[in-house]
C-alpha positions in Angstrom: 11.2 4.4 6.4 8.3 2.1 6.9 8.4 0.8 10.7 6.5 -3.1 10.7 4.2 -1.4 13.1 2.7 1.0 10.7 2.6 -1.4 8.1 1.1 -4.4 10.4 -1.7 -1.5 10.9 -3.1 -0.6 8.0 -3.1 -3.8 7.2 -5.0 -4.4 10.2 -7.5 -1.7 8.9 -8.5 -3.2 5.9 -8.8 -6.3 6.7 -12.1 -4.1 8.8 -12.3 -1.3 5.9 -11.1 -2.7 2.8 -15.3 -2.3 1.3 -15.4 0.6 1.9 -16.6 3.2 -1.0 -14.8 5.9 -0.1 -11.3 4.3 1.1 -8.6 6.5 -0.7 -9.9 9.2 2.1 -10.1 6.9 4.9 -7.0 5.1 4.7 -5.2 9.2 3.6 -6.6 9.8 7.0 -6.1 7.6 9.4 -2.6 7.2 8.5 -1.7 11.0 7.6 1.9 10.6 7.7 2.0 8.2 5.4 1.8 8.7 1.8 -0.2 5.7 -0.5 -0.7 5.9 -3.7 -4.0 3.8 -4.9 -4.5 1.6 -8.3 -4.6 -1.9 -9.5 -2.5 -5.0 -8.6 -3.1 -6.2 -12.9 -1.0 -2.2 -13.1 2.4 -3.0 -10.7 4.8 -4.1 -12.3 6.6 -6.6 -9.5 7.3 -10.0 -8.0 6.1 -9.5 -5.4 4.3 -6.9 -2.8 5.3 -6.5 1.1 2.0 -7.8 1.6 -1.7 -9.1 1.2 -4.5 -7.8 3.1 -8.1 -7.8 2.1 -8.0 -8.4 -1.8 -5.5 -5.2 -1.4 -1.7 -6.0 -1.9 0.3 -3.5 -0.2 4.2 -2.4 -2.1 6.3 -0.5 -0.3 7.6 3.5 -2.3 11.1 4.7 -2.9 11.1 8.4 -3.7 14.3 9.2 -2.4 16.0 9.6 -6.2 14.7 11.5 -8.8 11.2 9.6 -9.8 9.2 7.3 -7.9 10.4 2.5 -7.6 9.2 -0.2 -5.8 11.0 -0.7 -3.4 11.6 -4.3 -0.7 13.5 -2.5 1.7 10.9 -0.4 4.1 14.6 1.9 5.5 14.0 3.6 2.1 10.2 3.9 2.1 8.6 7.1 2.1 5.0 5.6 1.4 2.2 2.2 0.4 1.4 1.4 -3.0 -2.7 -0.3 -2.3 -3.0 -2.4 -5.1 -6.9 -3.5 -5.5 -5.9 -7.5 -6.7 -9.2 -7.9 -9.3 -11.3 -11.5 -8.7 -10.7 -12.9 -12.5 -14.0 -14.8 -13.6 
């Protein structure tokens, strides 16, 4: 489960530190109780992220089954995908 408070804390952290060159390591260190996956938003096939902040889209991950899948249910979520939103030219 990922609580609203956890999601809000990750969003606030990204708003302050989203441009860090060591983003992945620092975010994992700040929230060592959460599992993170990092990618480009273009790589995510989903209707809508649960949140967007500081150039990143956040998606919830459910790992309760054999394969990981995206979910919109925070109760079943076990991690977050942090997907960088690329600026279009």
